[in-house]
N, C-alpha and C positions, 0 to 999 in steps of 0.2 A: 480450686479456692473454696471451700466448705463454706454452705451461705452462714453458717452458725457462726463464722469467722469476721464474715463482711457484715452482718445485722448481729450485734453481740446482744440485743433483749430475746433473738430467736433463742440462743444460747442459752440465755436464764429460763427463758420458761422450758426448754428442753431437760434443763437441768431439775426445776420444780417437779417438771412430770416424773421423769426418773424418780424421785425423793418421794413423791407421791404413792409410785406403784411397789415402791420398795417396802412405805411402811405398811400400806396393805396386805403387801405377802408377810413382814413381819406380826403382824397383829393376827394371821392365823396357824405361824408354826411359834409361836409367843411359848406353848407348855415347852419345847423341846429345848432351848436355851439354858445357859449355864447361869446361875445366878447366884447361888452360895458361894458364902466369902468363908474360909480359915485364916486367923492368922498367924496359927502356928503351925509349922511345915512339916508333911510328909515326913518318913522316917527316911527311904530310900529316895537315891536321887538317878535320874534319867542322862540330866544335860543341863549343863552351866554356859554361860557365854557373857559376854560385855564386849561393849564397844563405844568407841571414843567421844565423850561430847562435842570435844574442837577439834576441825582437824581442817587443812586448806581446802577449798572447793573452789577451784579456777580465784575469779575474781570477785567472786562476792562478797558481801560484805559480813564482818563481823559481828556486827552486832546482831547479827538475824541468830547466829548460831551462839549466843547468849539465849534471846529471847527463845531461841529452839529448848534452852535445858527447863524455862520456866513452862512451858506448854508439855514439855514430856513425863516432869514429877506431875504435872494436873493428873494426864491422859493413864501415866502408871500406876499411882496411886488410886483408878476405878478397875483397873485388874487386877490389881497382887492380892494372892491369896484366892483366886476365883478356884474351883473347885469342878472336873468336866465330871462327871459322872457319867455309866455308864447309857450307851442310847443318847448322850448330851453333846449340843451342837456348842461352841465356843464360838461369840461375833465379835466382830471387834467395836463395831457402832453399838450394839447393844448395850454395851457396857461403857465406855465411854461416852458416847451420846455427842451431843451436836457442837464443836467447840466454839463458843461463845463469847463476846468483852465481859460479858455477866459474870460468867463461869472462872475470871481469872486469865484467859488466853489472852495472848498477844500476836503482835506480828510475828510471822517468821518465815521459811523460805518454804516455797512450792514449788511442785514441778508438774505444771498445768499443757496441754495444747500444743509440746514441743518447747517450751518456751518454761526460763525460771521466771516467780515470780515471788511477789509480798501477799499474805494475806493469814486472818487471824489462824491461829491453830497452827500455823505451817513447823512442819520440823517435825512430827512425830508420826513420821513413815517411817524412820529412827527405829520407833518402837513396832511397829508390825515386821519390821525386817528383820529385828533379832528374833518376835516371837514365830516366825516364819521358818526362819534356820534352825530354833530349837526343837519346834514340833516336826523336821524332819529327819531328828537322829530318835525320836519317840516313833509307837506303834498309833499315835494318832492320825486319824485320815483328812488331808487337806481335801474341803469339798468346793471352795472359793476362793483363789486366790488371783489378784491379775498386776501385772510389773509394768515400770515404764515402758513405752515404746521407743525412748529414746536413751543416751548413753552421755550425760550431761556433764561429767568429770573424769579429770586423768585420775588413774588409778593412783595418787599419793596417801599415804598411811591405809588403803582397804588391805581386808583381812581375808574378808572370804570372798566364793569365787563372783565373777561378775553375771549380774544374774540370777541371784540366788536370795532377794530381798522380796518386797510384795510392797505394792502402791495402793493407799486406803483416800478415798475421799468421799466422805456423808452423803448421804447412807448408804447409797446403792454401788459402792465400787467398796469391798468390803474384802476383811480376813476372816475365814470361817473353816472351822477344822472340828469332827465330829469324834466321839472317843465308842468305836465298836467292838473293846474289852469287856471283859465281866470284870474292871478295877478302877477305881476312882484314880484321876491325877488331875494334878494340883500347879498352878503358875503362881512364880512371887516374878516381882517386878518393881525396881528401885532404881535411885538417883543417886550419883557420890558427887563429890569435888570434880573428879576426871570421866569417869563413866559411866554410860547406862547399863544397868546390868538385872541378868534374868534368869531364872532357872525353872526345871520342870520336874515333880518331883511326884512317887507315887506313894501306896500303902504296905505294899510288898515288893520285892526284888522282881523284874523283868526280864524276861528269861534267853531277850536278844537282844543286840548292840548291830548299830544304826552307823554305815561310816560313807559320807558324802566326796565326789571325786567330783571336780572338772576335766570335760576331754573337748577334743578338738576345737581349742578354741584360736582365734585367728581375727586381724580385722583384714579388711577386705575394700577394693574400690568400686565402684561401679555408676557409672551416669556422673563421673564426676563428683558423687559423694563416699564418704567412709561410713563403713559400717562394722561392726562385731558381732560376733556370732561363737558360740559355746553348746557345749552340751553336759547337763548335771546329771551324774547317775548317784544310784545309794544301791551299796551291799549291804546285806543282812547276814549276822554271824552270831552262830549261836555263843552265850557267854559260856555256858560251864565245858565244850569242849574244843570252842574254835573255830568248828567247823563250818566254812560258807554254808550258806543256805538259799539264798537268791540274790540277784543283781536286777535292778530296774532305771530305766531312762524315767527321770523326771521332768525337765525343762531342754526346751531345744531353743536356745535364744537367737534373735536376728534383729540388732536396733541401728538406730542412724544414731553415729556418734558426733556429738557436738561441739569438739574441739579440735586441735590440730594433730592429727597423729605423724610421727618423723617414716619417714621413708624406710630405717633402718627397724623400726618395730614390724611397718608392712610385711618387710623382709624376713625376720625373725619369727613372728608368728603366723608364717603364711607357711614357712618348712615342714 
């Protein structure tokens, strides 16, 4: 067991240290971060996506999902309209900032140290998940992305491949991507009564499309524990001709499962 688990004060001190180091690093990189907002959208759509605000997550408290919606509205508003110009870097935390009660954030669900917990600002990982999934369908290049080391809930209502999201924790576990092209891209994010929605636009037609595929998905048992693994691949296609350009492995996931998996599923996904 980690010392930080036995002595929580050491864990908090370590977090403070990491946040300080990231703050110093961010100050040095400040000029590279995207900061300009535009409230009217560019004309050409790269990718749109939406995710349900409410779905069954094991035995978790439904009120935490209602609280999450409040948090998502605040965070999405900070990102909505951001322009990533050529050479610039998008940083989730540079835009959203620390999620404090003073800013209106309330207790939501957090995934931390292998457990589901409550915390101020909880639930905004859903926004990071949405952003990451959309970015995979664009030429924007991911330069920092983290994922949870465990799978907390069964797949009820899941529409995206397992392990295709992104974890964020202020400020040193960030989601960042840069624009390596010669044209700007714009992110829109907003919340409706049922969905968190997002879109990525650009100012002229991009010539390629991107297709994400899950491969080699299975549940396995090792040393009395259940694990889940898969691969996420991306295929690039020329929009004008339909010709295949390239494909690459983006992610290899291997995570401990925190819920019961039936023997049928273990057999089915191991075929």
